[in-house]
N, C-alpha and C positions, 0 to 999 in steps of 0.2 A: 504494500500500500504506500501511497505517496500523499504527503500533506501539501495542500495548495492554499496559500494565504491570499484572500481576495483583495487585500489592500496593499500588498507588496508588489514592487516592479510594475507600477501603473504606467501605461503608455497612452498619452492623449495626442490627438492630431487635430490641427486646425482645419484640415481638409475633409475628414470623414470620421465616423465612429470607428473605433478599433474593437474588433471581436477576437476573443481568444478561446479556443475550444479547451475545456477542462477535461471532458470525458465524452465519448460517443460510442454507442453500440447500436444494434438493430432496433432497440426499443426506446432509446432516449438520447438526447443531446444536451450537454451542460456547457454553458458559455459564461464568460465574464465579458461585459461590454462596457467600454469607456468612451465618454463623450464630453467634449468641452462645452459646446453650445449648439450642436446640430439638431435639426428637426428632421425626422424621417418622413418618407412618403407613407401613405396609407398602406398597411399590410393586411392581407387576409391569408392566414397560414392554414395548412392542413395538419397542424399539430396543436395539441393543447399546450398552453404555456403557463408556467408559474414564474413570476418575476418579483424579485426583491431589490429595492433600492438600498444599496450598501453604504454609499457615500454621495455627497453632493445634493443636487436638486434635479427634479424632473417630474413630468406629468404625462399621463396617458390620455389621449383624446379618442373618443368613440363618437358615433352618431348621436349618442345621448348627452354628450358634454365632455368636460375635462375633469379628470381625477388627479388632483394635486397629491403627489406622493411626498412623504417625508422619510428620512433615514430609518430603516428597518421595517418600512411598510411592505406588505406582500399583496400581490393581486394575481388572481387566476383569470386567464384569458382563454376561453374555450375555442377550439378550432372553428374556423369560419367567421370569427368575430373580427370585423374590420377595425383597425386601430392604428394610431401613429404615436410617436414619442415627441413631446414638445417641451419647451421651457427648461431645457437642460443647462446645468452649470456644473461642470466637473463631476458629472454623474458616473457612478460605478454601479452597474446592474449585475445581479446574479440571476441567470435565466435557465430554467429547466424546461426542455421541450419533450413532451411525451408523444412519440410517433404513433399515429393511428394507421391501422392496416386495413 
């Protein structure tokens, strides 16, 4: 087993979000995402997603409105739910994607 610290060796880019795969197999994908101030396009994924804001600031926008996240907040985004990430400021996200077959 290997220990991965979510707040060590952070890499931010002014051009785009930085994603780092922590673990992946046929059932799940685990990422750390780092963002200075980027806003994503709307995403509609074919995976369930569990997202935790580990550091910084960020919000999740859906058709129903904006969900302001604070550090240690967790949100479940079911597959097929259109969403985008906004209002980021040195955001570090821990994301778990559950692959649907």
